[in-house]
Kinemage of the C-alpha trace (Angstrom):
@kinemage 1
@onewidth
@group {chain A} dominant
@subgroup {mainchain}
@vectorlist {calphas} color= white
{ca met a 1} P 3.845 97.568 -94.297
{ca leu a 2} L 6.063 99.385 -91.826
{ca thr a 3} L 9.072 101.177 -93.339
{ca lys a 4} L 11.740 98.753 -92.099
{ca thr a 5} L 11.290 96.250 -89.308
{ca val a 6} L 14.123 94.117 -87.961
{ca leu a 7} L 13.384 91.183 -85.687
{ca ile a 8} L 16.061 90.924 -82.993
{ca ile a 9} L 16.489 87.762 -80.906
{ca gln a 10} L 18.470 88.371 -77.721
{ca ala a 11} L 20.650 85.404 -76.816
{ca arg a 12} L 23.588 84.587 -74.569
{ca met a 13} L 25.185 81.512 -73.056
{ca gly a 14} L 25.447 82.763 -69.485
{ca ser a 15} L 21.978 82.047 -68.104
{ca ser a 16} L 22.112 81.856 -64.295
{ca arg a 17} L 19.705 78.928 -63.908
{ca leu a 18} L 20.489 76.952 -67.066
{ca pro a 19} L 23.773 77.979 -68.732
{ca gly a 20} L 24.018 77.355 -72.466
{ca lys a 21} L 20.281 76.746 -72.751
{ca val a 22} L 19.844 78.424 -76.149
{ca leu a 23} L 22.079 75.857 -77.864
{ca met a 24} L 20.718 72.817 -76.024
{ca pro a 25} L 19.308 70.069 -78.294
{ca leu a 26} L 15.582 70.135 -78.965
{ca gly a 27} L 14.194 67.529 -81.313
{ca asp a 28} L 16.562 67.240 -84.259
{ca arg a 29} L 17.958 70.756 -83.822
{ca cys a 30} L 18.612 73.188 -80.958
{ca val a 31} L 16.500 75.711 -79.053
{ca leu a 32} L 17.839 78.717 -80.966
{ca asp a 33} L 17.105 76.978 -84.270
{ca tyr a 34} L 13.446 76.674 -83.246
{ca val a 35} L 13.307 80.365 -82.372
{ca val a 36} L 14.962 81.546 -85.584
{ca ser a 37} L 12.832 79.244 -87.766
{ca arg a 38} L 9.628 80.575 -86.242
{ca cys a 39} L 10.722 84.222 -86.353
{ca arg a 40} L 11.411 83.914 -90.067
{ca leu a 41} L 7.689 83.305 -90.558
{ca val a 42} L 6.760 86.810 -89.410
{ca lys a 43} L 5.648 88.593 -92.587
{ca gly a 44} L 7.165 91.916 -93.576
{ca val a 45} L 10.332 91.618 -91.482
{ca ser a 46} L 13.437 92.817 -93.328
{ca glu a 47} L 15.948 90.822 -91.299
{ca val a 48} L 16.046 88.309 -88.435
{ca val a 49} L 19.122 88.960 -86.290
{ca val a 50} L 20.506 87.153 -83.254
{ca ala a 51} L 21.916 89.775 -80.874
{ca thr a 52} L 24.424 88.318 -78.455
{ca ser a 53} L 27.150 89.818 -76.285
{ca val a 54} L 30.859 90.473 -76.737
{ca arg a 55} L 31.632 88.002 -73.958
{ca glu a 56} L 33.994 85.212 -75.053
{ca ser a 57} L 31.560 82.459 -74.061
{ca asp a 58} L 29.020 83.843 -76.539
{ca gln a 59} L 31.348 83.039 -79.445
{ca ala a 60} L 29.486 79.713 -79.564
{ca ile a 61} L 26.340 81.591 -80.589
{ca val a 62} L 28.248 83.579 -83.207
{ca asp a 63} L 29.665 80.343 -84.632
{ca trp a 64} L 26.231 78.708 -84.701
{ca cys a 65} L 24.795 81.681 -86.605
{ca ala a 66} L 27.689 81.694 -89.080
{ca ser a 67} L 27.259 77.983 -89.802
{ca arg a 68} L 23.581 78.462 -90.636
{ca gly a 69} L 23.541 81.779 -92.443
{ca val a 70} L 21.839 83.640 -89.599
{ca ala a 71} L 22.645 87.326 -89.131
{ca cys a 72} L 24.399 88.011 -85.833
{ca phe a 73} L 25.256 91.165 -83.907
{ca arg a 74} L 27.396 91.554 -80.781
{ca gly a 75} L 26.910 94.226 -78.134
{ca pro a 76} L 27.026 94.781 -74.359
{ca glu a 77} L 26.197 91.806 -72.153
{ca glu a 78} L 24.623 93.575 -69.183
{ca asp a 79} L 23.075 96.566 -70.981
{ca val a 80} L 20.596 94.704 -73.166
{ca leu a 81} L 18.802 97.923 -74.123
{ca ala a 82} L 22.038 99.313 -75.575
{ca arg a 83} L 22.603 96.021 -77.412
{ca tyr a 84} L 19.172 96.303 -79.019
{ca leu a 85} L 19.550 99.930 -79.944
{ca gln a 86} L 23.026 99.444 -81.422
{ca cys a 87} L 21.736 96.493 -83.449
{ca ala a 88} L 18.708 98.454 -84.658
{ca val a 89} L 20.893 101.382 -85.765
{ca his a 90} L 23.355 99.027 -87.480
{ca tyr a 91} L 20.542 97.525 -89.570
{ca glu a 92} L 18.909 100.939 -90.138
{ca ala a 93} L 15.629 99.783 -88.632
{ca asp a 94} L 12.582 101.954 -88.023
{ca tyr a 95} L 10.863 99.308 -85.917
{ca val a 96} L 12.143 96.353 -83.933
{ca ile a 97} L 10.445 93.127 -82.942
{ca arg a 98} L 11.924 91.916 -79.679
{ca val a 99} L 12.206 88.179 -79.070
{ca thr a 100} L 13.953 86.242 -76.312
{ca ser a 101} L 15.842 83.090 -77.308
{ca asp a 102} L 14.445 80.941 -74.511
{ca cys a 103} L 10.995 80.672 -76.132
{ca pro a 104} L 11.209 77.876 -78.754
{ca phe a 105} L 7.458 77.974 -79.454
{ca ile a 106} L 7.113 81.749 -79.736
{ca asp a 107} L 3.931 82.759 -81.563
{ca tyr a 108} L 4.843 84.007 -85.043
{ca glu a 109} L 1.143 84.249 -85.951
{ca leu a 110} L 0.674 86.871 -83.261
{ca gly a 111} L 3.744 88.591 -84.679
{ca asn a 112} L 1.943 88.812 -88.018
{ca val a 113} L -1.044 90.404 -86.295
{ca met a 114} L 1.239 92.947 -84.611
{ca met a 115} L 2.834 93.896 -87.916
{ca ala a 116} L -0.545 94.344 -89.613
{ca glu a 117} L -2.054 96.387 -86.788
{ca met a 118} L 0.993 98.640 -86.463
{ca ala a 119} L 0.956 99.261 -90.221
{ca lys a 120} L -2.694 100.363 -89.998
{ca ser a 121} L -2.226 102.506 -86.885
{ca pro a 122} L 1.451 103.495 -86.440
{ca ala a 123} L 2.421 104.011 -82.809
{ca asp a 124} L 5.359 103.642 -80.431
{ca leu a 125} L 4.731 100.040 -79.471
{ca thr a 126} L 2.235 97.214 -79.261
{ca asn a 127} L 0.337 96.372 -76.096
{ca leu a 128} L -1.168 92.892 -75.760
{ca thr a 129} L -4.394 92.849 -73.762
{ca gly a 130} L -6.173 89.952 -72.117
{ca gly a 131} L -3.158 87.963 -70.919
{ca ile a 132} L -1.040 85.397 -72.732
{ca thr a 133} L 0.781 82.164 -71.873
{ca ile a 134} L 4.395 82.620 -70.742
{ca gly a 135} L 6.822 82.041 -73.594
{ca leu a 136} L 4.632 83.032 -76.551
{ca pro a 137} L 4.614 86.825 -77.040
{ca met a 138} L 6.829 89.070 -79.125
{ca glu a 139} L 7.066 92.848 -78.726
{ca leu a 140} L 6.999 95.428 -81.523
{ca ile a 141} L 8.475 98.848 -80.763
{ca ser a 142} L 9.705 101.787 -82.797
{ca val a 143} L 13.388 102.637 -82.770
{ca arg a 144} L 12.406 106.186 -81.870
{ca ala a 145} L 10.753 104.837 -78.712
{ca leu a 146} L 13.858 102.756 -77.959
{ca gln a 147} L 15.979 105.881 -78.255
{ca tyr a 148} L 13.653 107.688 -75.847
{ca ile a 149} L 13.912 104.812 -73.379
{ca asp a 150} L 17.681 104.840 -73.755
{ca arg a 151} L 17.787 108.525 -72.806
{ca his a 152} L 15.407 108.274 -69.853
{ca gly a 153} L 15.689 104.716 -68.558
{ca lys a 154} L 18.719 104.773 -66.293
{ca glu a 155} L 17.780 102.197 -63.662
{ca pro a 156} L 19.238 98.670 -63.974
{ca arg a 157} L 15.750 97.267 -64.633
{ca his a 158} L 15.389 99.573 -67.630
{ca arg a 159} L 18.713 98.477 -69.119
{ca glu a 160} L 18.213 94.761 -68.464
{ca his a 161} L 14.669 94.463 -69.804
{ca val a 162} L 14.461 96.410 -73.054
{ca thr a 163} L 10.864 97.658 -72.877
{ca tyr a 164} L 10.354 97.732 -69.109
{ca tyr a 165} L 10.464 101.535 -68.968
{ca ala a 166} L 7.551 101.758 -71.418
{ca tyr a 167} L 5.389 99.533 -69.205
{ca glu a 168} L 6.410 101.455 -66.100
{ca tyr a 169} L 5.528 104.812 -67.713
{ca pro a 170} L 2.788 103.984 -70.272
{ca glu a 171} L 1.557 107.579 -70.384
{ca gln a 172} L 4.759 108.555 -72.204
{ca phe a 173} L 4.071 106.280 -75.180
{ca gln a 174} L 1.364 105.680 -77.752
{ca ala a 175} L 0.427 102.007 -77.957
{ca val a 176} L -1.537 99.874 -80.381
{ca lys a 177} L -3.703 97.562 -78.290
{ca ile a 178} L -3.940 94.015 -79.573
{ca pro a 179} L -6.378 91.573 -77.931
{ca val a 180} L -4.861 88.163 -77.283
{ca pro a 181} L -6.886 85.287 -78.778
{ca lys a 182} L -8.572 83.188 -76.099
{ca glu a 183} L -6.780 80.031 -77.258
{ca leu a 184} L -3.444 81.624 -76.249
{ca his a 185} L -4.568 82.430 -72.711
{ca ala a 186} L -3.474 79.578 -70.476
{ca pro a 187} L -1.684 81.261 -67.548
{ca gln a 188} L -1.058 77.952 -65.791
{ca leu a 189} L 1.347 76.857 -68.555
{ca arg a 190} L 5.051 77.658 -68.960
{ca ile a 191} L 6.226 77.321 -72.560
{ca thr a 192} L 9.634 78.817 -71.965
{ca leu a 193} L 13.098 77.578 -71.020
{ca asp a 194} L 14.659 78.661 -67.752
{ca thr a 195} L 15.193 75.455 -65.761
{ca ile a 196} L 15.890 71.769 -66.345
{ca glu a 197} L 12.206 71.050 -65.683
{ca asp a 198} L 11.251 73.467 -68.470
{ca tyr a 199} L 13.691 71.656 -70.736
{ca glu a 200} L 12.217 68.240 -69.978
{ca met a 201} L 8.721 69.525 -70.738
{ca leu a 202} L 9.796 71.200 -73.982
{ca lys a 203} L 11.556 68.027 -75.131
{ca arg a 204} L 8.268 66.152 -74.743
{ca val a 205} L 6.473 68.775 -76.816
{ca ala a 206} L 9.161 68.758 -79.508
{ca ser a 207} L 9.036 64.970 -79.638
{ca his a 208} L 5.265 64.977 -80.077
{ca phe a 209} L 5.498 67.450 -82.964
{ca ala a 210} L 8.633 65.825 -84.394
{ca gly a 211} L 9.773 67.313 -87.674
{ca asn a 212} L 7.569 70.401 -87.320
{ca pro a 213} L 9.389 73.175 -85.416
{ca thr a 214} L 6.939 75.745 -86.753
{ca ile a 215} L 3.810 74.129 -85.334
{ca pro a 216} L 1.376 76.959 -84.384
{ca ser a 217} L 1.581 77.965 -80.740
{ca arg a 218} L -2.125 77.360 -80.265
{ca asp a 219} L -1.561 73.676 -81.131
{ca val a 220} L 1.162 73.449 -78.488
{ca ile a 221} L -1.274 74.836 -75.919
{ca arg a 222} L -3.954 72.341 -76.974
{ca tyr a 223} L -1.468 69.492 -76.583
{ca leu a 224} L -0.419 70.595 -73.090
{ca leu a 225} L -4.006 71.096 -71.943
{ca ala a 226} L -4.821 67.589 -73.174
{ca his a 227} L -1.721 66.060 -71.558
{ca glu a 228} L -1.661 67.259 -67.979
{ca asp a 229} L 1.224 64.929 -67.131
{ca val a 230} L 3.478 66.819 -69.554
{ca ala a 231} L 2.311 70.252 -68.423
{ca ala a 232} L 2.897 69.222 -64.804
{ca ile a 233} L 6.634 68.673 -65.378
{ca asn a 234} L 7.411 72.372 -64.943
{ca ala a 235} L 4.171 73.619 -63.403
{ca his a 236} L 5.908 74.372 -60.091
{ca val a 237} L 8.590 76.621 -61.657
{ca arg a 238} L 8.211 80.303 -60.895
{ca gln a 239} L 9.086 82.949 -63.463
{ca lys a 240} L 12.050 85.134 -62.588
{ca pro a 241} L 11.309 88.864 -62.229
{ca val a 242} L 11.809 90.651 -65.544
{ca ile a 243} L 14.313 93.016 -63.968
{ca glu a 244} L 16.742 90.098 -63.639
{ca glu a 245} L 16.509 89.112 -67.308
{ca arg a 246} L 19.713 89.482 -69.362
{ca leu a 247} L 19.426 87.038 -72.272
């Protein structure tokens, strides 16, 4: 087991394409509830924390967390890297799992694999190989690596997307390579929430698996591959560049 790993879910209400998306209803709960429930299944994590901003509109997220006993941290809105690092230091973490709140079917099983592999071969971060469906992956990175990125990553893209610097300069970091299982590789699918079309598709998935917000991600993929009409709802949506992400 790693010394202390904190799973941090970045969340805010001010999404440009779908404001308030993280608290939108999904099944019998909301999107953020799905994310938190699944993240709590990652073994060996000391704490699951929702990291939101100090912006007044994000008080709704703070209130939601308080009403459900979910740890919450507030930091800068625009500088997401600083928000993560401040949260990690506050919880005295050695490693951080990064999760975005717009992925209600995030793959906690892959998170378990990351934790196990990093424990066997400690490194700066994990590196998934082989491709994975949009909306499923987590990222595991050491706080020491985050501090390095904070010192060297000065461009807006480095501050907005927490680990972008590490992918831009991979030679500066030691990575544990983790092959993605074939059943998670379906690049034509979007299992994430960024537009109203994404929301309509995710509602269909949640309805099909009613009462089971922690259904394995691989089962969600199987369902979408078997129901092309559902997958087609948001098939035309294009992913925003990561440098614009500020959840």
